[in-house]
C-alpha positions as CSV (number, residue, x, y, z in Angstrom):
1,M,57.2,216.7,133.0
2,P,54.5,214.5,131.7
3,L,53.6,211.2,133.5
4,V,54.6,208.3,131.3
5,G,53.3,204.7,131.6
6,P,55.1,201.5,130.6
7,P,55.7,200.9,126.9
8,L,53.8,198.3,124.8
9,E,55.5,196.2,122.2
10,R,52.6,196.0,119.7
11,P,48.7,196.1,119.5
12,L,46.4,193.0,119.4
13,D,44.6,192.3,116.1
14,P,40.8,192.4,116.8
15,R,40.3,190.1,113.8
16,D,42.4,187.3,115.3
17,L,41.8,187.4,119.0
18,L,41.1,183.6,119.4
19,S,44.4,182.4,118.0
20,L,46.3,182.0,121.2
21,G,43.6,180.0,123.0
22,L,42.7,178.0,120.0
23,G,46.2,177.0,119.4
24,R,47.0,176.1,123.0
25,K,43.8,174.6,124.4
26,P,41.1,174.3,121.6
27,D,38.8,172.0,123.8
28,E,39.0,173.9,127.0
29,I,36.5,176.6,128.0
30,A,36.8,180.0,126.4
31,L,33.4,181.5,127.4
32,A,31.3,180.6,130.5
33,S,28.1,181.8,132.1
34,L,25.8,180.0,134.5
35,E,23.8,178.9,131.6
36,A,26.3,177.8,128.9
37,R,29.9,177.2,128.1
38,W,31.8,177.5,124.9
39,S,35.2,175.9,124.1
40,W,37.8,177.8,122.0
41,R,36.9,175.4,119.1
42,E,33.2,176.0,119.5
43,L,33.8,179.7,119.8
44,E,35.9,179.9,116.6
45,R,33.3,178.1,114.7
46,A,30.5,180.3,115.8
47,V,32.4,183.4,115.0
48,D,33.4,182.2,111.5
49,C,29.8,181.2,110.8
50,L,28.4,184.4,111.8
51,A,31.0,186.5,110.0
52,G,30.4,184.7,106.7
53,N,26.6,184.8,107.2
54,L,26.6,188.6,108.0
55,L,28.3,189.3,104.7
56,A,25.9,186.8,102.9
57,L,23.0,188.9,104.2
58,G,24.3,191.8,102.1
59,L,26.5,193.5,104.6
60,A,29.8,194.8,103.2
61,P,33.1,195.7,104.9
62,G,32.7,199.2,106.5
63,D,29.0,198.9,107.1
64,R,27.9,199.6,110.6
65,I,25.8,197.1,112.5
66,A,24.1,198.3,115.7
67,S,23.4,196.0,118.6
68,L,20.8,196.3,121.4
69,M,21.6,193.3,123.5
70,P,21.9,192.3,127.2
71,N,25.0,190.6,128.4
72,R,25.3,187.2,126.6
73,A,28.1,185.2,125.2
74,E,26.5,185.6,121.8
75,L,27.1,189.4,122.0
76,L,30.8,188.8,122.2
77,I,30.5,186.4,119.3
78,H,28.8,189.1,117.4
79,Y,31.6,191.6,118.1
80,L,34.3,189.1,117.1
81,A,32.4,188.3,113.9
82,C,32.1,192.0,113.0
83,F,35.8,192.4,113.3
84,R,36.6,189.4,111.2
85,A,34.1,190.5,108.4
86,G,35.3,194.0,108.4
87,L,32.0,195.4,109.8
88,V,31.9,198.1,112.3
89,A,30.4,197.0,115.6
90,T,28.0,199.7,117.1
91,P,26.9,198.7,120.6
92,L,23.9,200.6,121.9
93,N,23.3,200.9,125.7
94,Y,20.7,198.3,126.4
95,R,18.6,200.7,128.5
96,Y,18.2,203.0,125.5
97,M,14.5,204.0,124.9
98,A,13.3,204.6,121.3
99,A,14.6,208.2,121.3
100,G,18.1,207.0,122.1
101,V,18.0,204.2,119.6
102,D,16.9,206.7,116.9
103,H,19.6,209.2,117.8
104,A,22.3,206.5,117.4
105,I,20.9,205.2,114.1
106,E,20.7,208.9,112.9
107,V,24.4,209.4,113.7
108,A,26.0,206.1,112.8
109,E,23.6,205.2,109.9
110,P,23.9,201.3,110.5
111,A,22.8,198.9,107.8
112,A,21.2,196.5,110.3
113,L,20.4,196.1,113.9
114,L,20.8,193.1,116.2
115,S,18.4,193.0,119.0
116,H,17.0,190.9,121.8
117,V,13.2,190.0,121.3
118,E,12.4,191.5,124.7
119,R,13.0,194.9,123.3
120,A,10.6,194.5,120.4
121,A,7.9,196.8,121.9
122,D,10.4,199.6,122.5
123,L,11.8,199.2,118.8
124,A,8.3,199.3,117.5
125,D,8.2,202.9,119.0
126,S,11.3,203.8,117.1
127,K,11.0,206.0,114.1
128,L,14.2,204.5,112.4
129,A,14.7,201.0,113.6
130,G,12.2,199.5,111.1
131,R,13.8,201.4,108.1
132,L,17.3,200.1,108.1
133,P,18.6,199.0,104.7
134,L,19.1,195.4,105.7
135,G,16.6,195.3,108.6
136,Q,17.0,193.6,112.0
137,I,18.5,190.4,113.3
138,T,16.8,189.0,116.3
139,F,18.1,187.0,119.3
140,G,16.1,185.0,121.9
141,G,13.0,184.2,119.8
142,S,11.2,185.0,116.5
143,G,11.4,188.5,115.1
144,P,11.2,190.5,112.0
145,G,14.5,189.2,110.5
146,P,16.9,186.3,110.7
147,R,17.8,184.8,114.0
148,L,21.2,185.2,115.4
149,E,21.1,181.6,116.8
150,E,20.9,180.3,113.1
151,L,23.6,182.7,111.8
152,T,26.1,181.3,114.4
153,S,25.2,177.7,114.0
154,Q,24.7,177.2,110.3
155,A,28.0,177.3,108.2
156,P,27.9,179.7,105.2
157,A,29.0,179.0,101.8
158,D,32.8,179.1,101.3
159,W,33.9,182.6,102.1
160,R,37.2,184.3,103.0
161,P,37.6,187.1,105.5
162,P,38.1,190.4,103.7
163,S,41.3,192.4,104.0
164,V,40.8,195.2,106.4
165,P,43.2,198.1,106.8
166,S,44.4,198.8,110.3
167,D,43.0,202.3,110.2
168,A,39.5,201.2,109.1
169,P,36.9,201.7,111.9
170,A,36.2,198.7,114.0
171,V,33.7,200.0,116.7
172,I,31.6,203.0,117.5
173,F,30.6,203.5,121.1
174,F,28.0,206.1,122.1
175,T,28.8,208.3,125.1
176,S,26.4,210.9,126.6
177,G,28.9,213.6,126.1
178,S,29.2,216.8,128.2
179,T,27.0,219.3,126.6
180,G,24.6,217.6,124.2
181,P,23.4,214.5,122.5
182,P,25.6,211.3,122.6
183,K,28.6,211.3,120.2
184,G,29.9,208.3,118.4
185,V,33.3,207.4,119.7
186,T,35.1,205.7,116.9
187,H,38.1,203.3,117.3
188,S,40.0,201.8,114.4
189,H,41.3,198.3,114.4
190,E,44.6,199.7,115.3
191,T,43.5,202.0,118.2
192,L,41.2,199.2,119.5
193,G,44.1,196.7,119.2
194,W,46.4,199.0,121.3
195,T,43.6,199.5,123.9
196,L,43.2,195.7,124.3
197,A,46.9,195.3,124.5
198,S,47.0,198.0,127.2
199,F,44.1,196.3,129.2
200,G,45.9,193.0,129.0
201,A,49.1,194.5,130.3
202,I,47.7,196.5,133.2
203,S,45.8,193.4,134.2
204,T,48.9,191.1,133.6
205,L,46.7,188.6,131.8
206,T,47.9,185.2,130.9
207,P,46.3,182.1,129.4
208,A,45.9,180.7,133.0
209,D,43.6,183.5,134.1
210,V,39.8,183.6,134.3
211,V,38.4,187.0,133.6
212,L,35.1,188.2,134.8
213,P,34.0,191.7,133.5
214,A,30.9,192.3,135.7
215,S,29.3,195.2,133.9
216,S,27.6,195.8,130.5
217,L,29.3,194.4,127.4
218,S,27.9,197.3,125.4
219,H,30.1,199.8,127.6
220,G,33.8,200.3,127.0
221,G,35.3,198.7,130.1
222,S,33.7,195.2,130.0
223,F,33.7,195.2,126.2
224,K,37.5,195.7,126.2
225,L,38.4,193.6,129.1
226,S,36.5,190.6,127.7
227,L,38.2,190.9,124.4
228,A,41.6,191.6,126.0
229,G,41.1,188.4,128.0
230,L,40.2,186.3,124.9
231,G,43.2,187.8,123.1
232,A,45.5,186.7,126.1
233,G,44.0,183.0,125.8
234,A,42.1,183.5,129.2
235,Q,38.8,182.1,129.9
236,V,36.1,184.9,130.1
237,G,33.0,184.9,132.2
238,V,29.8,186.3,131.0
239,A,27.7,188.0,133.8
240,R,24.2,187.9,132.3
241,S,23.1,190.0,135.3
242,R,24.7,192.3,137.8
243,D,22.6,191.1,140.6
244,A,24.3,189.4,143.5
245,D,21.9,186.4,143.2
246,Y,23.5,185.7,139.8
247,L,27.0,187.0,140.4
248,L,27.8,185.1,143.5
249,P,27.0,181.6,142.0
250,L,29.0,182.7,139.0
251,L,32.0,183.7,141.2
252,R,31.7,180.2,142.9
253,R,31.5,178.4,139.6
254,I,34.2,180.0,137.4
255,R,36.7,181.2,140.2
256,P,37.9,184.4,138.4
257,T,41.3,185.7,138.9
258,R,40.8,189.0,137.3
259,M,37.5,191.0,137.8
260,L,36.2,194.4,136.7
261,T,33.1,195.7,138.4
262,L,31.2,199.0,139.3
263,P,31.0,200.3,143.0
264,S,27.3,199.7,143.2
265,T,27.7,196.0,141.9
266,L,30.5,195.5,144.5
267,F,28.4,196.8,147.2
268,S,25.5,194.4,146.4
269,L,27.9,191.5,146.4
270,V,29.6,192.4,149.7
271,R,26.2,192.9,151.4
272,A,24.5,189.9,149.9
273,P,23.1,187.3,152.3
274,G,25.5,184.4,152.4
275,A,28.4,186.3,150.8
276,E,31.7,185.0,152.3
277,G,35.4,185.9,151.9
278,A,35.9,182.5,150.2
279,D,33.7,183.6,147.4
280,F,36.4,186.2,146.4
281,A,39.4,184.0,147.4
282,S,40.5,183.3,143.7
283,L,40.7,186.9,142.9
284,R,44.3,188.3,142.2
285,F,43.3,191.5,140.7
286,L,40.0,193.4,141.3
287,I,39.5,196.7,139.6
288,V,36.7,199.0,140.2
289,G,35.8,201.6,137.7
290,G,33.0,203.8,136.5
291,D,33.1,206.2,139.6
292,K,34.9,206.9,142.7
293,V,35.1,204.1,145.3
294,A,33.5,205.2,148.6
295,A,35.6,204.6,151.8
296,E,32.7,202.6,153.2
297,L,32.9,200.2,150.4
298,Q,36.8,199.9,150.8
299,K,36.2,199.1,154.6
300,E,33.3,196.5,154.0
301,F,35.3,194.7,151.2
302,D,38.5,194.5,153.3
303,Q,36.5,193.2,156.2
304,L,34.8,190.6,154.3
305,T,37.8,189.4,152.0
306,G,41.0,190.9,153.2
307,L,41.8,191.9,149.5
308,E,42.7,195.2,148.0
309,L,40.5,197.2,145.8
310,R,42.2,198.9,142.8
311,E,40.6,201.9,141.2
312,G,41.2,202.7,137.6
313,Y,40.5,205.6,135.3
314,G,39.6,205.5,131.7
315,M,37.2,206.9,129.1
316,T,35.4,205.4,126.1
317,E,37.5,207.7,124.0
318,I,40.9,206.9,125.5
319,G,40.9,203.4,127.1
320,P,42.6,202.4,130.4
321,A,44.5,205.7,131.1
322,A,45.5,204.8,134.7
323,G,45.4,202.1,137.2
324,T,47.5,200.0,139.6
325,P,48.6,196.8,138.3
326,P,49.1,193.7,140.6
327,D,52.9,194.3,140.8
328,L,52.5,197.9,142.3
329,P,51.4,198.9,145.8
330,T,47.9,200.5,146.0
331,K,47.2,203.9,147.5
332,P,43.5,203.9,148.7
333,G,41.6,206.6,147.0
334,S,44.1,206.9,144.2
335,L,43.4,206.0,140.5
336,G,46.9,204.6,140.1
337,R,49.7,205.6,137.7
338,P,49.6,206.0,134.0
339,G,48.5,202.9,132.0
340,P,50.7,201.1,129.5
341,S,51.4,203.3,126.3
342,F,49.8,206.4,128.0
343,T,51.5,209.7,128.5
344,L,49.4,212.1,130.8
345,S,49.8,215.8,131.4
346,I,48.1,217.8,134.1
347,R,47.7,221.5,133.1
348,D,46.2,224.7,134.3
349,E,43.8,226.8,132.3
350,S,46.6,228.4,130.4
351,G,48.0,225.2,129.2
352,L,51.1,224.9,131.4
353,E,51.8,221.9,133.3
354,V,51.3,222.0,137.1
355,P,53.7,220.4,139.6
356,A,53.0,217.5,141.8
357,G,50.3,218.1,144.3
358,K,48.6,220.8,142.4
359,E,45.2,220.4,140.6
360,G,44.7,220.8,136.8
361,R,43.0,219.4,133.8
362,L,44.2,216.0,132.6
363,W,45.4,215.6,129.0
364,A,46.3,212.3,127.5
365,K,48.3,210.9,124.5
366,S,48.3,207.3,123.6
367,P,47.9,205.1,120.5
368,C,44.8,203.7,122.3
369,I,42.9,207.0,121.9
370,M,40.0,207.1,119.4
371,T,40.4,208.3,115.9
372,H,37.3,210.6,116.0
373,Y,33.8,211.3,116.7
374,W,31.7,209.6,114.0
375,N,30.3,212.3,111.7
376,N,31.2,215.0,114.0
377,E,34.3,216.9,112.8
378,A,33.7,219.9,115.1
379,A,33.6,217.7,118.3
380,T,36.7,215.9,117.1
381,R,38.7,219.1,116.6
382,A,37.5,220.4,120.0
383,A,38.8,217.3,121.8
384,F,42.3,217.4,120.5
385,T,45.2,219.9,120.7
386,D,48.4,219.1,119.1
387,G,47.7,215.4,119.4
388,W,46.6,215.6,123.1
389,F,43.1,214.6,124.1
390,D,41.4,216.9,126.6
391,T,39.7,214.7,129.2
392,G,38.0,217.6,130.9
393,D,38.6,215.9,134.2
394,V,40.5,217.6,137.2
395,M,43.3,215.6,138.7
396,R,46.3,215.9,140.7
397,A,49.4,213.7,140.8
398,D,51.5,213.0,143.9
399,E,55.3,212.7,144.0
400,D,55.1,209.0,143.1
401,G,53.1,209.6,139.9
402,Y,49.7,208.4,141.3
403,L,46.7,210.2,140.2
404,W,43.9,211.5,142.4
405,F,40.5,212.5,140.9
406,R,39.2,215.9,142.0
407,G,36.1,216.5,140.0
408,R,34.5,216.7,136.6
409,R,34.6,219.8,134.6
410,K,31.9,218.2,132.3
411,Q,28.6,218.1,134.0
412,I,28.0,214.4,133.5
413,I,26.2,212.4,136.2
414,V,27.6,209.0,136.7
415,H,25.0,206.6,138.0
416,D,26.0,202.9,138.3
417,G,28.7,203.5,135.8
418,S,26.4,204.9,133.1
419,N,26.9,208.6,132.0
420,I,23.8,210.7,132.1
421,C,23.6,214.1,130.4
422,P,21.6,216.5,132.4
423,Q,20.3,218.2,129.4
424,D,18.6,214.9,128.3
425,V,16.6,214.7,131.5
426,E,15.9,218.4,131.6
427,G,14.5,218.2,128.1
428,A,12.2,215.3,128.9
429,L,10.8,217.0,132.0
430,I,10.1,220.3,130.1
431,E,8.0,218.2,127.7
432,H,5.5,217.8,130.6
433,P,2.7,220.4,130.1
434,A,2.9,221.7,133.7
435,V,6.8,222.1,133.7
436,A,8.1,225.7,133.0
437,N,11.8,225.0,133.7
438,A,14.0,222.1,134.8
439,G,17.5,221.8,136.0
440,V,19.2,218.5,136.8
441,V,22.3,217.6,139.1
442,G,24.0,214.7,140.4
443,I,23.7,214.0,144.2
444,H,26.4,211.8,145.7
445,D,25.2,208.4,146.7
446,L,27.1,205.7,148.6
447,L,25.7,202.9,146.5
448,H,25.2,204.2,143.0
449,G,27.9,207.0,142.8
450,E,25.4,209.7,141.9
451,D,21.7,209.9,142.0
452,V,19.8,212.1,139.5
453,R,17.9,215.0,141.3
454,A,15.7,217.4,139.2
455,Y,14.6,220.8,140.2
456,V,11.6,222.2,138.3
457,T,9.5,225.2,138.3
458,L,5.7,224.8,137.3
459,K,3.6,226.9,135.1
460,K,1.2,229.1,137.2
461,E,-1.9,228.1,135.4
462,A,-1.2,224.3,135.4
463,C,-2.4,221.8,137.8
464,A,0.5,220.7,139.9
465,P,1.5,217.1,139.1
466,S,2.8,214.8,141.8
467,E,6.5,213.9,142.0
468,A,5.7,210.2,141.0
469,E,3.8,211.5,138.0
470,L,6.9,213.5,136.9
471,I,9.3,210.7,137.5
472,D,7.1,208.3,135.4
473,F,6.8,210.9,132.7
474,A,10.6,211.3,132.4
475,R,11.2,207.6,132.6
476,A,8.9,207.0,129.7
477,R,11.1,209.3,127.6
478,V,14.6,208.7,128.9
479,G,14.5,205.3,130.7
480,Y,17.3,204.8,133.1
481,K,18.4,208.5,133.1
482,A,15.1,209.5,134.9
483,P,15.5,211.3,138.2
484,E,15.2,209.6,141.6
485,E,13.7,212.6,143.1
486,I,12.1,215.9,142.0
487,V,12.0,219.2,144.0
488,V,9.6,221.9,143.0
489,L,11.0,225.5,143.2
490,E,9.3,228.8,143.2
491,E,12.0,230.2,140.9
492,M,14.8,228.6,138.9
493,P,18.2,230.0,139.2
494,F,19.8,231.2,136.0
495,T,23.4,232.4,135.0
496,V,24.0,235.7,133.5
497,T,23.8,234.2,130.1
498,G,20.4,232.8,130.7
499,K,21.2,229.2,131.3
500,V,20.1,227.1,134.1
501,D,22.6,227.6,137.0
502,R,23.5,224.1,137.9
503,A,26.2,225.2,140.2
504,A,23.5,227.0,142.3
505,L,21.4,223.9,142.2
506,K,24.3,221.8,143.5
507,Q,24.7,224.4,146.4
508,L,21.0,224.2,147.2
509,A,21.4,220.4,147.3
510,G,24.2,220.7,149.7
511,G,26.7,219.5,147.2
């Protein structure tokens, strides 16, 4: 039998997420960082100003607007304004280099790009960022287009939010995918609304809560938990940095009751000089996502705080598919039970469901699941079968319906919660004139989840480059995806079909 999560009554409306907080406590804090605070009334005004001004720039409902922004309250304001104006928010990973930006632009065809001025040099290397129909919007200083600070503070001429169908696209996330370039995961207003409702339900959010999503707001988890928090009337903390030097003071100031973080971030917090159990005492629900939680992290966190860690499982495509809400007991190492509105099925390779305790591939069905991959019908068809989404991940379920992660069929490397496609790194390394072949695998790391290790063979006639030179060469092309270490082989292993044999490389690495 499929595994079924609790039902949800209705989705949230992404265009109207501030109504509860605005109606109950307009002058209390809605958003807070160490640098600034926004009341619900101030937040509503900023969102309304920006939504009207974006349309006044010439953007029209349905247009995509990309963003290359670090964690800032203004980024959340931007998302809310996009929903209200009927625009399609298109967050880009802030660590994208020019090639990543260009790929996203090529796929999503945004009309404009919002970016922080500190990325100006990288955008200057982009082939497409300077050719967008409505140009760029700048934050943090002067740039090639209007400034976000002015668009959020100067009231536009009288305007009315357009009518937006529930099935209209609301957001496009880019994910590295399993076997190629990043795909555009598209959520409609309806699927995003169900996802936000599911996040709120599994976290049991109320207007009395203070929510701290301590990862990138351009990634699905913190994006959705932040908006779910606002929709529940809760205060939301903005973690402008994941460094312990920033997060510990933020924890002490806002006293969060609900928190989402990555294993590497939590490690840094637990091991930070001066960290005390009292710093975490306000927490009633801490969920760790992005990768498996090491037993050592469980141990150190428990010793410091006496609190439970709760792992969760989700994907950009499907939302919070599994977790352990505060009212259910945890099972250390488990991903929890099916999330609100989710039906999950674990199947063998023939498509038949497996009994409890047996491993199989996880399939999911929920109103939270994406509508499609943007401009990629073939990938969309491949992801769905009879309304079920194929996660590609191997799981088992125990007799109580708790899920246990057993591995990834897809060869994605998860480093600090970011998905890294091995082919991207291999392609960058092969560009080096001395490299003949490259194979990339993930190596388990207690702090980061997985580190990137590259194996290369060199051309016989070439002058052998140093490891540092190759790493720098890759970093200049793929940024954060660059390998931490590179091993030179005499011969690269290949499969019978002529592809780099990553399974053999994993065995060589001891994994």
